[in-house]
N, C-alpha and C positions, 0 to 999 in steps of 0.2 A: 504493500500500500504506500503510495507516494504522498506522505503527509506534508503539510505546510506549503504545497506547491503554488497556492494562490496569494500568498502573503505579500510578495513584492509587488505584484500587479495591483492589488487592492490599496496598498499603502501609497503607491505612485499616483493612483487615481484620486485618493483623498487629498494628497498634496496638490495635485493639479487643480482640484476644485476649491483649494484654499479652505478646506474644512479645519476648524480649530482642533478637532480630534487628532489630526495628523501630528500637529505640534505637541499636543498633550502626550501622545504615545512616545514620541521621540524623547521628550524630557522625563518621562516617568519610568522608562524601562532601560536600565543600564545593561542587564544581563538577558539579552533576547533568547539566547540558547537555553538558559535556565528556565525561562518562562515557557518556551515551547516544549521543553522536556516533560512537562506535566501531562501532555497529551499522550494517551495510550489506547490500545485496543483492549476492551474489557472481555469478560468471560462470555458475553452474548455476541461477540464479534463486532461491537459498535465502538466507534471512536468515543473516548471519554476523557474527562479532565480530572486529574488526581488531586484530591484535597490534602491538607497537611497531615491528616491522620492516615493517609494511604488509600482511603476509599475513593471510588469514582462518583461524580455527581449524578451520572446517568444510571449506573447500576443499582443505586439505592432508591430509585423512583419507580413508579408504575411504568408499564410498557409505553413506548412513545406514542403509538396511535391513541391510547387512552389519555395520555398526558396533554396532548395538544388538539384533541378532536373538536373542542369548542372554540378554538382560536380563529377560525375562518368565519367572518360575519356572513349571515345567511340572507338578510332582507335587502339591504341596499349596499352591497360591497363596493360598487363602483363609486358611491358617494362617501363612503366611510374612510376612516384612517385608523391605524393601530399604533399605539405607543407601547413599546416593550421594555420592561425593566429586567435586565439580566439576559444575556444572549447565550450562555454556556458555549457550545460549539456550533450554534446556529440551527439547532433542530426545530425549535418553535418559530424562529424567524423565517427559515426556509419554507416551512409549512404554510406560513401566511403569504410569502412572496409568490410561491408557485400556485396558490389556490385562490388568488384574487385578481380582478381586472387591472389593466395598466393604469387606470385612474386612481387606484387605491394606494395611499401613501403610508409609509411606515417610518416611525422614529424609534431608535434604539438607544436607551441610556444604559451604559455598562459602567458601574463604579470602579471595577478593577481593570487596570490597563493590561495586566498579564492575561486575564480571561479574554478580553477583547482581541488581543494579539493572536491568541490561539484560534479564536473564531474566524478571524480574517484569513487565517492560513488554510482553512478547509473548504471554502466555497468561493467561487468567482462572483463577486458582487459588482463588478465593474459595470455591466449593463444597467443594473438597477440604480447605481449611484449616478451615472451619467444622465439617465433619464429623469432624475429627480424624484424617483419613487422611494428611495431609501436614504436615510441620513443616520449616521452614528453621532451621538452627542456627548460632549464632555459633561461630566456631572458638575454642572455649574448653574447657579440660579438664573443668571441673566441669559445665558445661552439657551437654556431650556425654555424660558419664557418666550424668547424671540422665535424659537422654532415652533412652539405651540401656536403662537399667533398667526403663523403662516398656514395653519390648518383651519382658518376661519370658515372657508367654504364647507369643509367636511363637518364642522360643528353645526352650521346653520342648516345644511341640507341633508345631512346624514348623521353619523355618530362617530365619536372618537372612543375607541375601545382601549382601555388600560389593561395590559396583560403582565402579571407578575410571574416570572419564570420560577417554577417550583424547584428544579434542580439547583439553580443559582442561590436560592435562599439558604441552602445548607452551608454555603461557603463562609458567610459572615454576616454581622448585624447591619452592614452598610446597605444591604438590599431592603431591609425593613425601614431603615431611615429614609432612603430615597423614595420608597413607595409612598410614605406619608406626604412627602414634599410634592411628588408628582400629582397625587390625588388632590391636594390642596390647590395646586396651580391650575389644574383642570377645572376645579370648582369655581375658582376666581374667574377664569376665562369664560366659563359657561355663563356666569352671572353677567359679566361685561357684555358678551355678545347677545345674550337674550335681551338686555336693556337696549342695546343699539338696534336690534332687529325690530323689536316691538314698539320702541318709544322714540327712535331717532327723529321720525317725522314730527312728533309732538314737540320734542325739545328744540329742534331747529326752527319749527314753525313759531314757537314762543320767541326765539331770538329775533326772527323777522318782525314780529309785532313789537318787541321791546327796543328795536334798533334805534329809532329816532330819540326816544327818551334816554337811552343809554349814552348817546352822544352828548346829551345835555347834562348828564349826571357825573361826567368826569372819567378819569383814568387812574388805575392803580400803579401804573408803571413808575411814577416818581417815588413810590414807597420802597423801592429796593434799597436795602441797607439801612433804612430809617429806624430800625428797632435795636440798634447796637446798644448793649448794656441793659436791655429790658428783660425782666423775668415775666413770662407769659403763663397764665393759668387757663387751660382749656376746660370749660365746664360742660359736662355731659348730663343727660337726664336719666342716667342709670339709677337703680334703687338706692345706691350708697349716697347719692346727693342729699337725701333726707337727713343723713347723719353728718356728713362733712360740710354741707352747705352752711348750716347755722354756725358752725365753728369758724368758718371763713368770714361770715358776716360780722361776728364778734371781733375778730382780729384779721383783717384782710391783708395787712402788711402794705407794701407799696409795689404790688405786681399789676400787670396789665391783664384784665379779665376779659375773656372772649367766650362766646357760646354760639350754639345754633339758634336760629330764629324760633324753632320748635321748642327749645328749652326755656324760653322766656316765661311762659305761664308758671312753670315749676319754680323758676328763680324769683318771680314776683311774689309768690306765696311765702317764700322764706326771707324775702327782703334783700336779696343779693342781686344788684344791678351790674351787668357787665359793662365794659367800656365800649365794646362794639359787638355786633352779632353778625352771623353769616347764614345764608340760605342757598342751597343748591338743588333742592327737591323740585322737580318740574311739575309735579302732579297738582291738579286743581284741589285735591283734598287738603292741601296746605292751608286753605282758607279756614279750616276748622280751628287752627291755633288761635285765631283772633277771638274765638268764642271763649277761650280760657283766660284772656286778659281782662282783669277786673277794671283797670284804669288805663284806657288807651293813651291818655296823655303821658303816661309813664314812659312811652316810647318816643315822645316828640323830640328829644335831644339825643337819642341813642342811634349812632350810625349803623346802617345796615349795608353790608357788602353782599350783594345779591348776584347769583349766577344769571347771566343773560338768558339762560334756558328756563328761568322761573316763569310760572304762569303769570301773564301780565296783570291779572286781577289781584293776585297776591302782592305784586310790586305796587300797584296803584293804591291799595288800601293802607300800605305802611305809612304812618304819619311823620316819621323822622327822616333825617338825611339818608340818601340812598346813593351808593357808589357801585357801578357795574363791575362784575368779574367775568372775563371771557375765559372759557374753559375748552380743553381739548375735545375734539369730536364735533365742535360747533362751527359756526361760520368763520370764526377768527383763526381757526387752526392753522391755516396756511397764509391767508392774506394779511393778517394783523400781527403776525409773530414778531416783526421788527418794530412795531409801533405800540404794542400793548403787552401787558402781562397776560399770557395765555397759559393757564395753569392746568395740569392734569389733576382734575378734581376727584377722580374715583367715584365711588358710590356712597360715601359716608361723610357727612359734614365735619365730624371730628377729625377725620384723616385730612380733609381739605384745609381745615384751620391749621393743623400742624404743618402742612406743606407751605401754606401762605406765610405763617409766622417764621418758619425757617428761612424762606426766601427773603423776608423782610430783615432777617439778621438778628433775631432774638438771641440772647445769651444763655437762656435756660427755659425749659418747658416743664410745667407741672400739669398732670392730668387729674381731674377730679370728677367723679361720677361717670367716668369712662369705663363701664363695667363689661360691655359686650356679652352680658349674660344676666340671668336673674334667678332668684330663689323661686320656690314653687308658688308663693302667694302673690307676688307683684313683679311686673316687668319694667316699670319706670317709677321715677319719683312722683309724689303727689303733685297734681297740677298739670302734668303732661297729659295730652289727650288719650294716650294709651295706658295710663296708670290703671292697674287692676284688671286690665283686659288680658288675663292669662288663660289660654286654652289648654286643654288636656295635652300631655306630651304625645307627640305623633311623629315618629321617625319618617313616615312616608311624606310628611309635609316638610321635611328638612330639619326637624328638631334634633338636638344633640345633647346628651348628658355629659357633664364635665365634673371635675373635682377642683374646688378652689384651694387656695393656699392654706386654709384652715381645715382641710379635709372634709369639707361639706359638699354635698351634691348640689350642683347648680345646673341651669339649663341655658341653652343657646340655640342658634340656628345657623344655617349655611350662610345667610347674608351677613350676620354679625361676625362670624368667624372669618369670612372673606375680608371684611373691613379690618379686622384685627391683624390678619396676615399682611395686608397692605401697610398698616401702620408699623408693624414690626420690620418689614422690609425697609421702610424709610428710616427707622431708627438704626438699622445696621449701617446705613450710609451716613447718618447725621454726624456732624462734628460738634455736637453740643450735648450737655447732660440733660437727661429726661427722667423725671420722677413721677411715680404713680401714687397719689394719695389713696391707698388701697382700702376698699370697703367690702371685700368679699366676692368680687366678680372674677372674671377670667384673668389669668396671669398674662401680662403684656411683656413679652421678651424684649430685652433691650432697655427697659426702664427699671429704675430702682424703687422698691417699695418703701414708702414712708407714711407717717401719719401727720396730722396737722401740728401737733405739739413738736415733733421733730423738725418740721419745716421752720417753726419759729426759733427753736434752739440753734439751728444751723444757718439761719438767715436766708433760707431758700425762697422766701416770699418778698425779698428786697430786690429792687432794681437800682442801678447806678443813679446818683442824683441827677434829676432833670431828664433822664432817658425816656421815661414814660410820657412826660409832658411833650417832649419833642416829637415822639411818635404820634400822639393824638393831634398835635398841631399840624403835622404833615397830612394826616388823614383828613382833617377839615379843609386844608388847602387844595387837595386834589378833587374835591367835590364841586367842580365847576365845568361849564361846557368846553368841549374839545372840538377840533376841526373834524368835520364829517367827510369821510372818503366817498367818492362817487366812481361808478364804473359804467362802461358802455353796455347797453342792452344787447344780449346775444341771441335772443329767441329766433329772429329771422334767419341768421346764419345757420344756427343749429337745425332749424326746421328744414331748410333746403338740403343741407348735407345728409341728414338722416332719411329724408324722402328718397334721395338717390340711392342710398345704401339699401333701403327696403325694396326698391324696384329690382335691384341686382339680386338680392336674396330670393325674391319671388321667382326670378328667372332661373336661378340655380336649382331651386326646388322642383322645377319641371322634370329634371332628371337627377334626383338626389343620389342615386346609386353611384354614378361616376363623378359626382361633384363634391364628395365628402370633404376632401382636402380644401377646396376653395370655400366651401361653406364655413368650415372651422376658421379659416383665415379671415373671412369677412366678419364673423362674430368677434374675433379677437380685435379686429380693427375698430369695430363699433364700441367694444369695451374700452379701448384706449381713448376713443373720442369722448365717451361719457366721463372719463377720468381726467380729461385734459385741463379743465379750468378749476383752479383751487377755490375760487369763489363759490362755485356751484356744488363742488364735490361732497361736502358734508350733508347737504340736503338730499343729494342723490344716492345716499348710502344704500338703500334697499334696491334701487334700480341697478346700481353698479354690481352689487352682489348677485342679483338675479341674472344679469347678463354674464357675469363671470362663471356662475354655475352652468348656464347654458353653453358657454364656450369651452369649459374645462372638465365638466363632470359627465359628459355624454360621449359615447364612442361612435354612435350613428345618429344621423339626422334624417327627419322625415317632414312631410308637408305639415303635419300636426304641430311642428315647432314654430311655424309662422305666427300662430295666434299668440303664443307666449311672448315671442319677440316683439310683436306690435304692441302688446299690452305694456311691456316694459318701456318702450319708447314713448307711448302716449303719456304715461305717468311722468316720465322724465321731462318732457317738453312742458307739461303743465307746471312743474316746479320751476323750470328755468324762467318761465313767464312771471311767476310770482316773485322770484328773486329780482328780476329786472325792475319790477314795479317798486321795490323797496330801495334798491341801491342806485337808481337813477342812471346817469350816463357819464362816460368819459371817452377820451379819444384813444384809449389803450385798446389795441386789437389783439385778442388772444385766441383767435379761431384756428382750428385745425380741421382740414377736410378729411372725410373718411375716404380711404383709398378704394 
């Protein structure tokens, strides 16, 4: 048996494709011969990998047909993708690659470089690597996240299957460790994409309605670095606020207090008024928070930093100063990036506040009421609209049981844990100390647990003299009208170009059997056309994704595809017309004709 015959070719291809895993392997393995010597033929006549105790990873597992029989997706394999943790010698990976269509993509995360090297020696993966069907990933948070995000079509139109390789799990604890990380990243990605798919039109539609007022309400860009020397306290509406809030009212120190707009009813009840608040939730249900405010005049001098994706009625009803925040995924993502703060807000306002304050340059952050979980009897502090609205524990709904630092059972859900992971990821990268005034919620990795008394003893609630006042003064100054950008209307050019493309598509479908390659190329051209203009791109998210799925997730085209194609373009042109109505005209010509 000629073992390791494919290693050189696979490594050369990975290097040619500039895959980070090629560099990782070169830097991680000094003794290649020693790593490859672990491969042997076991008593069943199968290639195997010898563990430290002398046993083989394959010989100690069920027969291979049983082990991997469920790994090939059955319903929509052409639209699905597979993420594999642990490759052993490629048995499960090869089973997926050889039993799925060419549109099925596979990612492999292998924590051990010696195991991956052995796998690369036994199968020729070059055709799959060059076609983009297969990627081997370095066990690195950022690299894995970027690779998962490239599976957006598979997540929206099919499924992403996470496969944990049983033989590999015998080797060491790193496989269980990365399994949890992968599952968490997939959950985060699913929440993000579901929001974009279902709510992007609403969010960007809100931005279009808010645009003119946003131009009159100012810009946060001058706030960069204005919080030097400031200690910031981010107030959440978790159950622990009922205990920690009154203590902070009694002895607030000299910190900058910030909260979500939704938290204000709970804060009003305990008498703790923040220095500013923030809102990012685009739903109309946000109007309910005003029902919980006893004295609306309490808000008249309280600055609100509001996402431009907020429901316009929520913005209009707020009685105090209002400053717009442009966020990623919206109209400003590409066209305002050099002229505005465009923040990656995520899906949780506490996380957004932490990102904003870090960008502003605060010297220290304290978290209070940021529980990301709840005990059995209450989910929020009194005054919050969801206080006491605790449903029965239901794992099918995404509920999760946790243990807090006191050893008590608490409850959370996928959304809260996704937000907590986002915050923890930010804390790993932050260059400032973060403290959690802990009240029995979920542990936040990267923060130090304290109580209010310890905060006072160690001066954690103090800012440098004048720092807080400088920040608030800068916040007041940015609340003034800014120059309104204008753009040339593009509907006419788009309508003409897409009409010509549709005529050609219709013609090619007269004989689809022999025109498959030309049809696919035309669809790819139309896809590029829809993506061409950064001003329209965020609003066209669903149409771009639908066209991308039509162009990339089908192997054969038929006359029936014309209806879906026309529906996508009809929706796209309607949105282009609406954007034109809001943004006016300019002499800038950004048109690209469809080939």
